C-alpha positions as a Python dict, from the first residue, in 0.01 Angstrom:
ca = {
    (1, 'M'): (0, 0, 0),
    (2, 'G'): (345, 53, 150),
    (3, 'D'): (569, 358, 130),
    (4, 'I'): (859, 334, -116),
    (5, 'T'): (1195, 492, -200),
    (6, 'V'): (1271, 600, -556),
    (7, 'L'): (1616, 700, -684),
    (8, 'I'): (1658, 928, -985),
    (9, 'T'): (1986, 980, -1165),
    (10, 'G'): (2065, 1304, -1345),
    (11, 'A'): (1910, 1508, -1065),
    (12, 'G'): (2052, 1823, -1223),
    (13, 'A'): (1897, 1762, -1564),
    (14, 'P'): (1655, 2031, -1688),
    (15, 'G'): (1365, 1788, -1669),
    (16, 'A'): (1441, 1657, -1318),
    (17, 'P'): (1216, 1907, -1131),
    (18, 'G'): (913, 1799, -1335),
    (19, 'I'): (980, 1432, -1271),
    (20, 'I'): (1024, 1498, -899),
    (21, 'K'): (697, 1691, -904),
    (22, 'C'): (520, 1388, -1055),
    (23, 'L'): (639, 1173, -765),
    (24, 'R'): (550, 1438, -504),
    (25, 'R'): (192, 1458, -633),
    (26, 'V'): (121, 1094, -546),
    (27, 'K'): (-142, 1074, -269),
    (28, 'E'): (-189, 701, -213),
    (29, 'R'): (152, 643, -53),
    (30, 'K'): (458, 831, 63),
    (31, 'I'): (746, 832, -183),
    (32, 'R'): (1092, 912, -53),
    (33, 'I'): (1314, 1047, -332),
    (34, 'I'): (1692, 1009, -357),
    (35, 'G'): (1879, 1217, -617),
    (36, 'V'): (2213, 1130, -777),
    (37, 'D'): (2420, 1347, -1008),
    (38, 'K'): (2788, 1382, -1099),
    (39, 'D'): (2764, 1760, -1043),
    (40, 'I'): (2767, 1868, -680),
    (41, 'N'): (2576, 2184, -780),
    (42, 'S'): (2274, 2000, -921),
    (43, 'S'): (1957, 2199, -860),
    (44, 'G'): (1752, 1884, -813),
    (45, 'F'): (1933, 1816, -485),
    (46, 'A'): (1723, 2090, -327),
    (47, 'M'): (1402, 1904, -412),
    (48, 'V'): (1477, 1551, -291),
    (49, 'D'): (1489, 1380, 48),
    (50, 'G'): (1850, 1271, 15),
    (51, 'W'): (2125, 1314, -243),
    (52, 'Y'): (2460, 1175, -351),
    (53, 'R'): (2730, 1278, -591),
    (54, 'G'): (2759, 1001, -850),
    (55, 'E'): (3005, 882, -1112),
    (56, 'T'): (2991, 946, -1486),
    (57, 'A'): (2826, 673, -1692),
    (58, 'E'): (3165, 597, -1852),
    (59, 'S'): (3326, 520, -1517),
    (60, 'E'): (3379, 159, -1409),
    (61, 'D'): (3249, 269, -1070),
    (62, 'F'): (2916, 398, -1204),
    (63, 'I'): (2706, 84, -1142),
    (64, 'P'): (2883, -17, -815),
    (65, 'R'): (2824, 335, -683),
    (66, 'I'): (2451, 327, -766),
    (67, 'I'): (2415, -22, -618),
    (68, 'D'): (2587, 92, -299),
    (69, 'I'): (2347, 388, -270),
    (70, 'C'): (2048, 161, -336),
    (71, 'K'): (2157, -72, -56),
    (72, 'R'): (2222, 213, 183),
    (73, 'E'): (1890, 385, 116),
    (74, 'C'): (1678, 68, 64),
    (75, 'V'): (1577, 190, -282),
    (76, 'D'): (1274, 18, -436),
    (77, 'V'): (1288, 168, -787),
    (78, 'V'): (1552, 347, -995),
    (79, 'I'): (1451, 591, -1270),
    (80, 'P'): (1746, 682, -1498),
    (81, 'L'): (1719, 1027, -1655),
    (82, 'V'): (2047, 1034, -1850),
    (83, 'T'): (2066, 880, -2198),
    (84, 'N'): (2423, 751, -2182),
    (85, 'E'): (2347, 569, -1855),
    (86, 'L'): (2065, 360, -1999),
    (87, 'M'): (2267, 74, -2146),
    (88, 'K'): (2468, 40, -1825),
    (89, 'F'): (2145, -7, -1631),
    (90, 'A'): (2000, -245, -1890),
    (91, 'I'): (2293, -486, -1892),
    (92, 'N'): (2319, -476, -1512),
    (93, 'E'): (1947, -503, -1435),
    (94, 'V'): (1992, -849, -1280),
    (95, 'E'): (2239, -708, -1026),
    (96, 'F'): (1975, -459, -911),
    (97, 'E'): (1715, -735, -895),
    (98, 'G'): (1954, -923, -668),
    (99, 'I'): (1939, -649, -407),
    (100, 'G'): (1562, -606, -439),
    (101, 'T'): (1571, -290, -652),
    (102, 'K'): (1373, -251, -974),
    (103, 'V'): (1495, -33, -1263),
    (104, 'V'): (1261, 140, -1507),
    (105, 'I'): (1453, 35, -1818),
    (106, 'S'): (1410, -132, -2156),
    (107, 'G'): (1613, -435, -2263),
    (108, 'P'): (1957, -392, -2426),
    (109, 'E'): (1845, -479, -2780),
    (110, 'G'): (1560, -232, -2784),
    (111, 'L'): (1787, 37, -2641),
    (112, 'R'): (2055, -17, -2907),
    (113, 'T'): (1803, 56, -3180),
    (114, 'A'): (1616, 332, -2999),
    (115, 'N'): (1935, 522, -2913),
    (116, 'N'): (2075, 501, -3268),
    (117, 'K'): (1887, 732, -3505),
    (118, 'H'): (2007, 544, -3814),
    (119, 'L'): (1894, 205, -3684),
    (120, 'L'): (1565, 361, -3572),
    (121, 'M'): (1504, 512, -3916),
    (122, 'Q'): (1587, 184, -4088),
    (123, 'I'): (1354, -34, -3884),
    (124, 'C'): (1070, 220, -3901),
    (125, 'K'): (1108, 250, -4278),
    (126, 'E'): (1100, -129, -4316),
    (127, 'N'): (779, -147, -4112),
    (128, 'G'): (574, 126, -4277),
    (129, 'I'): (632, 403, -4022),
    (130, 'P'): (702, 731, -4208),
    (131, 'V'): (1056, 866, -4179),
    (132, 'P'): (1236, 1155, -4349),
    (133, 'Q'): (1466, 1070, -4639),
    (134, 'F'): (1808, 992, -4490),
    (135, 'Y'): (2161, 881, -4571),
    (136, 'K'): (2432, 760, -4337),
    (137, 'V'): (2768, 905, -4444),
    (138, 'C'): (3125, 838, -4338),
    (139, 'S'): (3325, 1082, -4555),
    (140, 'W'): (3309, 1438, -4687),
    (141, 'Y'): (3243, 1305, -5037),
    (142, 'E'): (2946, 1098, -4915),
    (143, 'F'): (2826, 1396, -4712),
    (144, 'E'): (2826, 1626, -5014),
    (145, 'Q'): (2654, 1367, -5234),
    (146, 'A'): (2379, 1312, -4974),
    (147, 'V'): (2323, 1685, -4929),
    (148, 'Y'): (2277, 1739, -5303),
    (149, 'K'): (2051, 1432, -5338),
    (150, 'L'): (1823, 1588, -5078),
    (151, 'G'): (1787, 1906, -5284),
    (152, 'Y'): (2048, 2142, -5144),
    (153, 'P'): (2092, 2437, -5206),
    (154, 'E'): (1732, 2483, -5328),
    (155, 'L'): (1607, 2303, -5015),
    (156, 'P'): (1744, 2310, -4660),
    (157, 'V'): (1897, 1986, -4532),
    (158, 'C'): (1979, 1880, -4177),
    (159, 'F'): (2228, 1639, -4023),
    (160, 'K'): (2327, 1496, -3686),
    (161, 'P'): (2527, 1205, -3542),
    (162, 'P'): (2331, 877, -3524),
    (163, 'V'): (2408, 861, -3152),
    (164, 'S'): (2397, 1190, -2964),
    (165, 'R'): (2226, 1380, -2682),
    (166, 'G'): (2021, 1695, -2712),
    (167, 'L'): (2124, 1918, -3002),
    (168, 'R'): (2488, 1806, -2997),
    (169, 'G'): (2610, 1779, -3357),
    (170, 'F'): (2278, 1890, -3511),
    (171, 'R'): (2281, 2156, -3783),
    (172, 'I'): (2052, 2280, -4060),
    (173, 'L'): (2215, 2367, -4392),
    (174, 'R'): (2059, 2666, -4566),
    (175, 'E'): (2215, 2850, -4856),
    (176, 'D'): (1983, 3148, -4814),
    (177, 'I'): (2079, 3245, -4460),
    (178, 'D'): (2187, 3604, -4399),
    (179, 'R'): (2517, 3573, -4210),
    (180, 'L'): (2502, 3929, -4079),
    (181, 'D'): (2148, 3877, -3953),
    (182, 'L'): (2259, 3550, -3794),
    (183, 'L'): (2552, 3722, -3623),
    (184, 'M'): (2365, 4024, -3493),
    (185, 'N'): (2018, 3892, -3413),
    (186, 'Y'): (2061, 3528, -3306),
    (187, 'K'): (2231, 3367, -3009),
    (188, 'P'): (2548, 3163, -3073),
    (189, 'T'): (2349, 2843, -3014),
    (190, 'D'): (2164, 2888, -3346),
    (191, 'V'): (2172, 2572, -3560),
    (192, 'Y'): (2190, 2723, -3911),
    (193, 'T'): (2499, 2703, -4131),
    (194, 'T'): (2597, 2654, -4498),
    (195, 'L'): (2780, 2380, -4683),
    (196, 'E'): (3077, 2606, -4752),
    (197, 'D'): (3106, 2707, -4387),
    (198, 'L'): (3097, 2341, -4292),
    (199, 'R'): (3360, 2240, -4547),
    (200, 'G'): (3642, 2390, -4344),
    (201, 'V'): (3539, 2183, -4043),
    (202, 'L'): (3459, 1845, -4198),
    (203, 'E'): (3648, 1811, -4527),
    (204, 'D'): (3978, 1716, -4361),
    (205, 'A'): (3835, 1571, -4041),
    (206, 'T'): (4029, 1262, -3932),
    (207, 'P'): (3853, 1043, -3856),
    (208, 'F'): (3538, 1167, -4027),
    (209, 'P'): (3245, 1150, -3783),
    (210, 'E'): (2962, 918, -3881),
    (211, 'L'): (2664, 1140, -3964),
    (212, 'L'): (2301, 1103, -4060),
    (213, 'V'): (2204, 1346, -4338),
    (214, 'M'): (1829, 1397, -4347),
    (215, 'E'): (1544, 1565, -4527),
    (216, 'Y'): (1451, 1889, -4355),
    (217, 'L'): (1095, 1879, -4223),
    (218, 'P'): (938, 2228, -4211),
    (219, 'G'): (620, 2149, -4017),
    (220, 'K'): (517, 2141, -3653),
    (221, 'E'): (717, 1933, -3405),
    (222, 'Y'): (571, 1689, -3153),
    (223, 'S'): (714, 1510, -2854),
    (224, 'V'): (531, 1198, -2737),
    (225, 'D'): (528, 1034, -2395),
    (226, 'V'): (445, 664, -2406),
    (227, 'L'): (390, 430, -2112),
    (228, 'V'): (488, 80, -2224),
    (229, 'N'): (469, -258, -2054),
    (230, 'R'): (724, -490, -2217),
    (231, 'G'): (639, -378, -2571),
    (232, 'K'): (269, -324, -2504),
    (233, 'P'): (174, 46, -2528),
    (234, 'L'): (-66, 150, -2251),
    (235, 'I'): (-94, 530, -2273),
    (236, 'V'): (26, 762, -2551),
    (237, 'V'): (29, 1141, -2507),
    (238, 'P'): (146, 1358, -2799),
    (239, 'R'): (222, 1720, -2725),
    (240, 'L'): (284, 1998, -2972),
    (241, 'R'): (615, 2173, -2901),
    (242, 'E'): (505, 2535, -2946),
    (243, 'K'): (824, 2701, -2820),
    (244, 'L'): (1175, 2558, -2784),
    (245, 'K'): (1490, 2688, -2618),
    (246, 'M'): (1813, 2493, -2665),
    (247, 'G'): (1607, 2196, -2781),
    (248, 'I'): (1392, 2194, -2466),
    (249, 'S'): (1017, 2254, -2469),
    (250, 'F'): (917, 2574, -2291),
    (251, 'V'): (562, 2586, -2425),
    (252, 'G'): (374, 2269, -2513),
    (253, 'I'): (16, 2152, -2547),
    (254, 'T'): (-136, 1803, -2541),
    (255, 'E'): (-295, 1713, -2874),
    (256, 'D'): (-517, 1419, -2969),
    (257, 'N'): (-335, 1331, -3291),
    (258, 'D'): (-451, 990, -3415),
    (259, 'A'): (-170, 941, -3667),
    (260, 'I'): (107, 1018, -3418),
    (261, 'I'): (-58, 802, -3151),
    (262, 'E'): (-79, 507, -3390),
    (263, 'Y'): (280, 546, -3515),
    (264, 'S'): (405, 573, -3156),
    (265, 'R'): (230, 250, -3062),
    (266, 'K'): (392, 74, -3356),
    (267, 'V'): (741, 200, -3271),
    (268, 'V'): (743, 95, -2904),
    (269, 'S'): (589, -242, -2992),
    (270, 'L'): (838, -299, -3271),
    (271, 'L'): (1135, -232, -3044),
    (272, 'G'): (990, -408, -2739),
    (273, 'L'): (1053, -106, -2517),
    (274, 'H'): (950, -71, -2154),
    (275, 'G'): (860, 202, -1905),
    (276, 'N'): (850, 571, -1992),
    (277, 'I'): (950, 625, -2355),
    (278, 'G'): (985, 951, -2548),
    (279, 'L'): (944, 984, -2925),
    (280, 'Q'): (974, 1287, -3150),
    (281, 'F'): (789, 1356, -3475),
    (282, 'K'): (791, 1645, -3720),
    (283, 'L'): (549, 1719, -4001),
    (284, 'D'): (675, 1728, -4359),
    (285, 'A'): (559, 1982, -4619),
    (286, 'S'): (245, 1773, -4679),
    (287, 'G'): (155, 1754, -4311),
    (288, 'I'): (261, 1388, -4269),
    (289, 'P'): (421, 1316, -3928),
    (290, 'K'): (762, 1151, -3959),
    (291, 'I'): (964, 1015, -3671),
    (292, 'I'): (1296, 1192, -3615),
    (293, 'E'): (1425, 1030, -3295),
    (294, 'S'): (1345, 840, -2979),
    (295, 'N'): (1439, 891, -2614),
    (296, 'P'): (1398, 551, -2446),
    (297, 'R'): (1370, 705, -2099),
    (298, 'V'): (1149, 942, -1903),
    (299, 'Q'): (1138, 1291, -2057),
    (300, 'G'): (1137, 1602, -1840),
    (301, 'T'): (828, 1750, -2001),
    (302, 'I'): (632, 1441, -1900),
    (303, 'V'): (512, 1669, -1619),
    (304, 'L'): (263, 1808, -1872),
    (305, 'C'): (96, 1464, -1873),
    (306, 'L'): (45, 1504, -1497),
    (307, 'A'): (-150, 1825, -1559),
    (308, 'A'): (-341, 1646, -1835),
    (309, 'G'): (-470, 1377, -1600),
    (310, 'V'): (-217, 1091, -1612),
    (311, 'N'): (89, 1050, -1389),
    (312, 'L'): (305, 845, -1624),
    (313, 'V'): (612, 863, -1398),
    (314, 'Y'): (428, 703, -1107),
    (315, 'D'): (260, 459, -1346),
    (316, 'A'): (606, 339, -1455),
    (317, 'V'): (707, 296, -1091),
    (318, 'K'): (397, 84, -1031),
    (319, 'L'): (476, -124, -1339),
    (320, 'A'): (824, -188, -1202),
    (321, 'L'): (672, -300, -870),
    (322, 'G'): (418, -527, -1043),
    (323, 'E'): (124, -315, -927),
    (324, 'E'): (-195, -235, -1114),
    (325, 'I'): (-205, 78, -1331),
    (326, 'T'): (-526, 275, -1287),
    (327, 'D'): (-454, 552, -1540),
    (328, 'S'): (-573, 488, -1898),
    (329, 'Q'): (-578, 650, -2240),
    (330, 'D'): (-932, 771, -2169),
    (331, 'D'): (-806, 978, -1874),
    (332, 'V'): (-588, 1203, -2090),
    (333, 'Q'): (-715, 1560, -2122),
    (334, 'W'): (-638, 1724, -2455),
    (335, 'G'): (-558, 2091, -2506),
    (336, 'V'): (-371, 2135, -2177),
    (337, 'K'): (-87, 2383, -2218),
    (338, 'M'): (240, 2398, -2025),
    (339, 'I'): (451, 2714, -1994),
    (340, 'R'): (793, 2669, -1837),
    (341, 'Y'): (1006, 2927, -1659),
    (342, 'W'): (1338, 2954, -1478),
    (343, 'E'): (1351, 2918, -1100),
    (344, 'E'): (1635, 2933, -849),
    (345, 'V'): (1762, 2720, -562),
    (346, 'Y'): (2022, 2827, -305),
    (347, 'I'): (2311, 2658, -126),
    (348, 'K'): (2425, 2736, 227),
    (349, 'D'): (2769, 2631, 355),
    (350, 'D'): (2835, 2448, 25),
    (351, 'K'): (2619, 2155, 129),
    (352, 'H'): (2270, 2264, 238),
    (353, 'F'): (2031, 2316, -52),
    (354, 'I'): (1742, 2558, -5),
    (355, 'I'): (1445, 2611, -239),
}
């Protein structure tokens, strides 16, 4: 089995160190890792074998730049970590094939649905996969009507853009919040607000942003890592998100949840996804898991799966190379907990990264 070179984009993403760790733990071959990020101060540059400053996904030079790096470094496999880069890679996959580089990516149609929360909710609802109640709105009037239909102010309601990254645009409406308590005891990144506070922002917004207004789910939250081969789910690992900071899991534990595993298999099959896929579920008041979004890419906390017995990052690389996957669902260890923490890297002479 020959040595290979793997390129990851978004080397400065919070999850990049975990993904790099998954590749470093491989024993059967040597994996050389190249990191690319638009930010010259990306911490992941300290952990890779070579690094390049890249272009933003919106730039016309984004794909040509990555292709040039792949040629220069003889890259075998590319793993994109950044959501808004995915479609660029999907529609240019043939160009990478032409230079002998594989990309861990789903097809364009599956990505369009997976990256759009409204389309995802619609197709899941039509195929018997539980979703929260939701309304797509395009005006303040529609927004207000949807909020009241979902039980506000007696019940909290949440909303977010159909296409977004992280917690951008996400808020929870609660009439019973204590504004003084919120001001004095919570960080400015808190997601709670009220309809009246929001009115001043959205009522006269031109144009009004398309939003998805949704039932608030009060139960536990799960993130799921799925390894998929062209729509065929191979390994599904749900993990309970016990503690979150800025939308990122800092404490998580693998959990053998049959319902979530079955729903996850249905979703990735329905959309025909490929590679490492992330899904998120939350329990409603009755304890029913409902899908709230998908991340059709490798998730940073997939490193927990490594500790639980399956290296899903390397498995996706092997899929891309047409090699046999030896990990299986039976190898997953349940009840393994991950606790994350901050760590530093250092730069010398503005170019030499030191761990």
